[in-house]
C-alpha positions as CSV (number, residue, x, y, z in Angstrom):
1,M,-2.5,-39.1,-5.6
2,T,0.4,-36.9,-4.5
3,E,-0.6,-33.8,-2.6
4,R,0.3,-30.5,-4.2
5,V,1.4,-27.3,-2.5
6,I,1.1,-23.8,-4.1
7,L,4.2,-21.7,-3.1
8,A,4.2,-17.9,-3.2
9,Y,7.5,-17.6,-5.1
10,S,9.7,-14.5,-5.4
11,G,12.7,-16.0,-7.1
12,G,15.1,-15.3,-4.2
13,L,17.0,-17.6,-2.0
14,D,14.4,-18.3,0.7
15,T,11.5,-19.2,-1.6
16,S,13.8,-21.1,-4.0
17,V,15.0,-23.3,-1.1
18,C,11.4,-23.7,0.1
19,I,10.6,-25.7,-3.1
20,G,12.9,-28.6,-2.1
21,W,12.4,-28.1,1.6
22,I,8.7,-28.4,1.4
23,A,9.0,-31.5,-0.8
24,E,11.3,-33.2,1.7
25,E,9.2,-32.2,4.8
26,T,5.8,-33.0,3.4
27,G,6.3,-35.3,0.4
28,A,4.2,-33.0,-1.7
29,E,4.7,-31.6,-5.2
30,V,5.4,-27.9,-5.3
31,I,3.9,-25.5,-7.8
32,A,5.6,-22.1,-7.7
33,V,3.5,-18.9,-8.4
34,A,5.2,-15.6,-8.9
35,V,3.1,-12.4,-9.2
36,D,4.5,-9.2,-10.7
37,V,3.1,-6.2,-8.8
38,G,5.7,-3.8,-10.2
39,Q,8.6,-4.8,-7.9
40,G,11.1,-4.7,-10.8
41,G,14.1,-6.9,-10.9
42,E,14.4,-10.1,-12.9
43,D,12.3,-11.0,-15.9
44,L,9.3,-13.2,-15.0
45,D,10.4,-15.9,-17.5
46,V,13.8,-16.1,-15.7
47,I,12.0,-16.5,-12.4
48,R,9.8,-19.2,-13.8
49,Q,12.7,-21.2,-15.1
50,R,14.5,-20.9,-11.8
51,A,11.5,-22.3,-10.0
52,L,11.5,-25.3,-12.3
53,D,15.3,-25.7,-12.0
54,C,14.9,-25.7,-8.2
55,G,12.4,-28.6,-8.3
56,A,8.9,-27.2,-8.8
57,V,6.7,-29.5,-10.9
58,E,5.1,-26.5,-12.4
59,A,5.6,-22.7,-12.3
60,E,3.3,-19.9,-13.1
61,V,4.0,-16.2,-13.5
62,A,1.4,-13.4,-13.6
63,D,1.8,-9.9,-14.7
64,A,-0.6,-8.2,-12.2
65,R,0.7,-4.7,-12.4
66,D,-2.5,-3.1,-13.9
67,E,-4.7,-5.3,-11.7
68,F,-2.7,-4.2,-8.6
69,A,-3.0,-0.5,-9.5
70,D,-6.7,-0.6,-10.5
71,E,-8.1,-2.9,-7.8
72,Y,-5.8,-2.3,-4.8
73,C,-3.8,0.9,-5.1
74,L,-6.8,2.9,-6.4
75,P,-9.1,2.1,-3.5
76,A,-6.3,3.2,-1.2
77,I,-6.0,6.5,-3.0
78,K,-9.8,7.0,-2.8
79,A,-9.6,6.2,0.9
80,N,-6.6,8.5,1.5
81,A,-5.3,5.4,3.3
82,L,-2.4,6.2,5.6
83,Y,-1.8,3.7,8.5
84,Q,-1.0,5.7,11.7
85,G,-1.5,8.8,9.6
86,Q,1.7,8.2,7.5
87,Y,2.2,4.8,5.9
88,P,0.4,4.3,2.5
89,L,0.2,0.5,3.0
90,V,2.8,-0.4,0.4
91,S,3.3,-4.0,1.4
92,A,-0.2,-4.6,2.8
93,L,-1.9,-3.7,-0.5
94,S,0.2,-6.2,-2.5
95,R,-0.6,-9.2,-0.4
96,P,-4.3,-9.6,-1.3
97,V,-3.6,-9.6,-5.0
98,I,-0.9,-12.2,-4.5
99,V,-3.3,-14.2,-2.4
100,K,-6.0,-14.0,-5.1
101,H,-3.5,-15.6,-7.6
102,L,-2.4,-18.3,-5.1
103,A,-6.0,-19.3,-4.5
104,A,-6.8,-19.4,-8.2
105,A,-3.7,-21.6,-8.8
106,A,-4.8,-23.9,-6.0
107,R,-8.2,-24.4,-7.6
108,K,-6.6,-25.0,-11.0
109,H,-4.1,-27.6,-9.8
110,G,-6.1,-29.3,-7.2
111,A,-3.7,-28.2,-4.4
112,T,-4.6,-28.7,-0.7
113,T,-2.0,-26.3,0.7
114,V,-0.6,-22.9,0.2
115,A,2.9,-22.0,1.4
116,H,4.6,-18.6,1.9
117,G,8.0,-17.4,3.1
118,C,7.0,-15.2,5.9
119,T,8.4,-15.3,9.4
120,G,6.3,-15.7,12.6
121,K,7.1,-12.1,13.7
122,G,5.5,-10.0,11.0
123,N,2.2,-8.9,9.5
124,D,2.5,-10.7,6.2
125,Q,1.9,-14.2,7.6
126,V,-1.5,-12.9,8.8
127,R,-2.2,-11.2,5.5
128,F,-1.5,-14.3,3.5
129,E,-3.2,-16.8,5.7
130,V,-6.3,-14.8,6.6
131,G,-6.6,-13.9,2.9
132,I,-6.3,-17.5,1.8
133,N,-8.9,-18.6,4.4
134,S,-11.3,-15.9,3.1
135,L,-11.1,-16.9,-0.5
136,A,-10.6,-20.7,-0.1
137,P,-11.5,-21.8,3.5
138,G,-10.6,-25.4,2.8
139,L,-6.9,-24.8,2.0
140,K,-4.2,-25.3,4.6
141,C,-1.3,-22.9,5.0
142,I,2.3,-23.5,5.9
143,A,5.2,-21.2,6.3
144,P,8.6,-23.1,6.2
145,V,10.6,-20.2,7.8
146,R,8.2,-20.1,10.7
147,D,6.9,-23.7,10.9
148,Y,10.1,-25.6,10.1
149,A,12.7,-23.2,11.5
150,M,14.2,-22.6,8.1
151,T,16.9,-20.0,9.1
152,R,18.9,-18.2,6.4
153,D,22.0,-20.3,7.4
154,K,20.0,-23.4,6.9
155,A,18.7,-22.2,3.6
156,I,22.2,-21.4,2.3
157,A,23.4,-24.8,3.4
158,F,20.4,-26.5,1.8
159,A,20.9,-24.6,-1.5
160,E,24.6,-25.5,-1.6
161,A,24.0,-29.2,-0.8
162,K,21.4,-29.5,-3.5
163,G,23.3,-27.4,-6.0
164,L,20.4,-25.0,-6.5
165,P,20.9,-22.3,-9.2
166,I,20.6,-19.4,-6.8
167,A,23.1,-17.0,-5.3
168,T,23.8,-17.9,-1.7
169,T,26.6,-15.5,-0.6
170,K,25.3,-12.0,-1.2
171,K,23.2,-10.7,1.7
172,S,21.7,-7.2,1.9
173,P,22.0,-5.7,5.3
174,Y,18.3,-4.8,4.9
175,S,15.0,-6.6,4.4
176,I,13.4,-5.0,1.4
177,D,9.9,-5.3,0.0
178,Q,8.9,-3.3,-3.0
179,N,6.2,-2.8,-5.6
180,V,5.0,-0.1,-7.9
181,F,3.2,1.7,-5.0
182,G,6.4,2.0,-2.9
183,R,9.3,0.4,-1.1
184,A,9.7,-0.8,2.5
185,V,13.1,-1.3,4.2
186,E,13.8,-2.7,7.6
187,T,16.4,-4.6,9.8
188,G,20.1,-4.1,10.0
189,F,21.3,-1.0,11.8
190,L,17.8,0.5,11.4
191,E,16.6,-1.7,14.2
192,D,18.3,0.8,16.6
193,I,15.7,3.6,16.4
194,W,18.3,6.2,17.3
195,N,20.2,5.5,14.1
196,A,19.3,7.8,11.2
197,P,18.8,6.2,7.8
198,I,21.6,6.8,5.3
199,E,21.3,7.5,1.6
200,D,22.0,3.9,0.5
201,V,18.7,2.9,2.1
202,Y,16.8,4.7,-0.6
203,E,16.2,3.7,-4.2
204,Y,12.9,5.2,-5.3
205,T,13.8,8.7,-4.1
206,Q,16.6,11.2,-4.5
207,N,18.0,13.2,-1.6
208,P,15.5,16.0,-0.9
209,A,18.2,18.4,0.3
210,A,20.1,18.3,-3.1
211,P,19.6,21.6,-5.1
212,R,17.4,21.2,-8.1
213,E,14.6,23.0,-10.0
214,A,11.0,22.5,-8.7
215,D,8.6,20.4,-10.7
216,E,5.0,21.6,-11.1
217,V,2.4,19.0,-12.1
218,V,-1.4,19.1,-12.7
219,I,-3.2,15.9,-11.7
220,T,-6.8,15.3,-13.0
221,F,-9.3,13.1,-11.2
222,D,-12.7,11.8,-12.2
223,A,-14.7,10.3,-9.3
224,G,-11.5,10.0,-7.3
225,V,-9.6,8.2,-10.1
226,P,-6.4,9.9,-11.4
227,V,-7.1,10.0,-15.2
228,A,-4.6,12.6,-16.5
229,I,-1.3,14.2,-15.7
230,D,-0.6,17.6,-17.2
231,G,-3.6,17.1,-19.5
232,R,-2.3,13.7,-20.8
233,K,-4.6,10.7,-20.2
234,V,-3.1,8.0,-18.0
235,T,-4.1,4.7,-16.5
236,V,-3.8,4.4,-12.7
237,L,-0.6,2.4,-13.2
238,E,0.8,5.0,-15.5
239,A,-0.1,7.8,-13.0
240,V,1.7,6.0,-10.1
241,E,4.8,5.2,-12.3
242,E,5.1,8.8,-13.6
243,L,4.8,10.3,-10.2
244,N,7.2,7.8,-8.8
245,K,9.7,9.2,-11.2
246,R,8.8,12.9,-10.9
247,A,8.1,13.0,-7.1
248,G,10.9,10.6,-6.4
249,A,13.3,12.9,-8.2
250,Q,12.3,15.6,-5.7
251,G,12.7,13.3,-2.7
252,V,9.0,13.2,-2.0
253,G,7.6,10.2,-0.1
254,R,10.3,9.3,2.4
255,L,9.0,8.0,5.7
256,D,10.7,6.9,8.9
257,L,8.1,5.3,11.1
258,V,8.0,3.2,14.3
259,E,4.7,1.4,13.6
260,D,2.4,-0.9,15.6
261,R,2.5,-4.3,14.1
262,L,-0.6,-6.6,14.3
263,V,1.4,-9.2,16.3
264,G,1.8,-6.7,19.1
265,I,5.4,-5.4,18.7
266,K,6.6,-2.0,17.5
267,S,8.8,-2.1,14.4
268,R,11.0,0.6,12.8
269,E,10.3,0.8,9.0
270,I,11.7,3.1,6.3
271,Y,9.3,3.7,3.5
272,E,9.6,5.5,0.2
273,A,6.4,6.0,-1.8
274,P,6.7,9.1,-4.0
275,G,3.8,8.3,-6.3
276,A,1.5,7.2,-3.6
277,I,2.1,10.3,-1.4
278,A,1.8,12.7,-4.3
279,L,-1.5,11.1,-5.4
280,I,-3.0,10.9,-1.9
281,T,-2.0,14.5,-1.2
282,A,-3.7,15.7,-4.4
283,H,-6.8,13.6,-3.8
284,Q,-7.2,15.0,-0.3
285,A,-6.9,18.5,-1.6
286,L,-9.6,17.9,-4.3
287,E,-11.9,16.3,-1.6
288,N,-11.6,19.5,0.4
289,V,-13.1,21.3,-2.5
290,T,-15.8,18.9,-3.6
291,V,-17.0,16.9,-0.6
292,E,-19.7,18.2,1.8
293,R,-18.6,19.0,5.3
294,E,-20.4,16.3,7.3
295,L,-19.5,13.6,4.7
296,A,-15.9,14.8,4.8
297,R,-15.7,14.6,8.6
298,Y,-17.1,11.1,8.7
299,K,-15.0,9.9,5.9
300,R,-11.8,10.8,7.8
301,Q,-13.0,8.3,10.5
302,V,-13.6,5.7,7.8
303,E,-10.2,6.3,6.3
304,Q,-8.4,5.4,9.5
305,R,-10.5,2.2,10.0
306,W,-10.0,1.2,6.3
307,A,-6.3,1.6,6.6
308,E,-6.2,-0.5,9.8
309,L,-8.3,-3.3,8.3
310,V,-6.0,-3.5,5.2
311,Y,-2.8,-3.3,7.4
312,D,-4.2,-6.1,9.6
313,G,-4.8,-8.4,6.6
314,L,-8.6,-8.1,6.4
315,W,-8.8,-7.0,2.8
316,F,-11.6,-9.6,2.1
317,S,-13.5,-9.0,5.3
318,P,-17.2,-7.9,5.3
319,L,-16.4,-4.6,7.0
320,K,-13.7,-3.7,4.5
321,R,-16.1,-4.6,1.7
322,A,-18.9,-2.4,3.2
323,L,-16.5,0.5,3.7
324,D,-15.5,0.3,0.1
325,G,-19.1,1.1,-0.9
326,F,-19.0,4.2,1.4
327,V,-15.6,5.3,0.0
328,D,-16.9,5.0,-3.6
329,E,-20.0,7.0,-2.9
330,A,-18.0,9.7,-1.1
331,N,-15.8,10.0,-4.2
332,R,-18.7,10.5,-6.6
333,Y,-18.0,14.3,-7.1
334,V,-14.2,14.2,-6.6
335,C,-13.6,15.5,-10.1
336,G,-11.2,18.2,-11.2
337,D,-7.6,19.4,-11.4
338,I,-5.1,19.8,-8.6
339,R,-1.9,21.7,-9.3
340,M,1.0,20.9,-7.0
341,V,4.7,21.7,-6.7
342,L,7.1,18.8,-6.1
343,H,10.3,20.1,-4.5
344,G,12.5,19.6,-1.5
345,G,10.9,16.4,-0.4
346,R,7.4,17.9,-0.3
347,A,4.3,17.8,-2.6
348,V,2.6,21.2,-2.0
349,V,-0.8,21.9,-3.5
350,N,-1.1,25.5,-4.9
351,G,-4.2,25.3,-7.2
352,R,-7.6,23.6,-7.4
353,K,-10.2,23.6,-10.1
354,S,-13.5,21.6,-10.3
355,D,-16.8,21.8,-12.0
356,Q,-18.2,20.0,-8.9
357,S,-16.7,22.5,-6.5
358,L,-18.6,23.5,-3.3
359,Y,-16.4,26.5,-2.9
360,D,-18.4,29.6,-3.7
361,F,-16.3,32.7,-4.2
362,N,-19.2,35.1,-3.7
363,L,-19.9,33.5,-0.3
364,A,-16.2,33.3,0.8
365,T,-15.0,36.7,-0.3
366,Y,-14.5,39.5,2.2
367,D,-14.7,42.2,-0.5
368,T,-17.7,44.4,-1.2
369,G,-20.5,42.5,-2.9
370,D,-20.3,39.2,-1.0
371,T,-23.5,37.2,-0.9
372,F,-23.1,35.9,2.7
373,D,-25.8,37.5,4.9
374,Q,-23.8,38.2,8.1
375,S,-26.9,39.4,9.9
376,M,-28.0,35.7,10.3
377,S,-24.8,34.8,12.3
378,K,-25.8,36.4,15.6
379,G,-29.0,34.3,15.9
380,F,-27.1,31.2,14.7
381,I,-24.5,31.6,17.4
382,E,-27.2,32.0,20.1
383,I,-29.0,28.8,19.2
384,F,-25.8,26.8,18.4
385,G,-24.3,27.6,21.8
386,M,-27.6,27.3,23.8
387,S,-26.8,23.9,25.4
388,S,-23.3,24.9,26.5
389,K,-24.7,28.2,27.9
390,L,-27.3,26.4,30.0
391,A,-24.8,23.9,31.3
392,A,-22.4,26.7,32.2
393,R,-25.1,28.4,34.3
394,R,-25.7,25.2,36.1
395,D,-22.0,24.6,36.7
396,L,-21.5,28.2,38.1
397,A,-24.6,28.0,40.4
C-alpha cells in the first residue's frame, strides 16, 4: 500500500510545490488539508481545487473560525496572554487548531506522516511537530523547506517545470501570517531593527495619527467570555471581528517587537491585533474589579507562564492543561461591563460596572460617612512591619 502524507496546505506557492515535491522525494501520496482560521484571502473551494490540480490525491478544507475563536482565542483572552508582555500570540494560537485537523485527517486517511512548510529557523516547526506528537505520537513529521532545502528559487523553478497553476513571479517583500486574531509581518527591510515600519506594512489597522472622531464601546463579559458589544449579543468570533474593525480603524493594536524565539535567536516582528488588544485590555480592567487581590497577584504569574507555553508550542502539554483549569476558576466572577474609548492607537478604559464587583464605594471613599475604620491601621502596620523592624535592629547593631 502506498504511504500517505498529510500536508498543511495554505494555497500559496511553497505548499503547492510541496505536493509534487513530497511525492517525488518520498514516493508517497499527498493529501492537502487547509484550515480557515479567519485569514481571509481566497475561497476555500478555490484552494481545495488548486491542491488537486497540483497533484494531491485528496484535499480537505475546514472552516474552523468559530472553533479557533472559542477554543483558542478565548482562553488567551481569559489568560490576558501577552508574550513578553506585548504579543497576543497571534500565530502561536492558530497552530494547535491546525494541528488538530491534521491529526484527524491522518487518522481518517491512514497516513503515516504529516508535512508542513516551516523553515528550520522559526517557532512554527516546533509548534506543528510537538503538537502532532502530542495528539498522534506515532506520526512522522517532515518539513520540505527545512529537510529538503526547498528554497523559494527552487520552488519557482519546480512550479514552472511542472506547469503548476500557481503564480510564481509576485513576491511580497514581507513574510506575513494572519488570522482573525491578528496579523504578523517580518523579513525584508524590517530585519534591520533601526528601520521604522512604513504604512504599507499594515492592513488590519489605520494610521493612529490620522485625525478622526473617537469611538466609545461597551464590552460585556460573563465569566471572562465577551458576550455582548454595546448591549448586542455576540459570539467570541463576532466580538473579535467587530473590534478588529472598530479598534483597527483607530490604529489600536500595532506592535513593533524584538522577541525571543524558542530556537534561541531574537527576531523583529511587526504585529497588528486590534481586536485582541481591545478585548484583553477590557478583560484586565474587569478582573481588577472582580478578582480578589491574592488570586489576582498569582494569576499574573500564571499568565506569563501560560503565554510562554503557548508561544513555545506546548498547547497540548500537561502543564498548559492544568493552568487552563486555574484560569477558568479565576474567571468565575469576571462578569460585567467595561466602557472604553478607542482613539489615537489606544484603547482606554473609562468605566466599569459589575454585579460581582469587590469595589466597595463606602470603604473606598474619603468623604464623610466612609465605613473604613482607620483606627485599626496603626496596629496593622505595627504587626505587618514587625519582621522588618527586628531585622533592621540587628543590622544596625
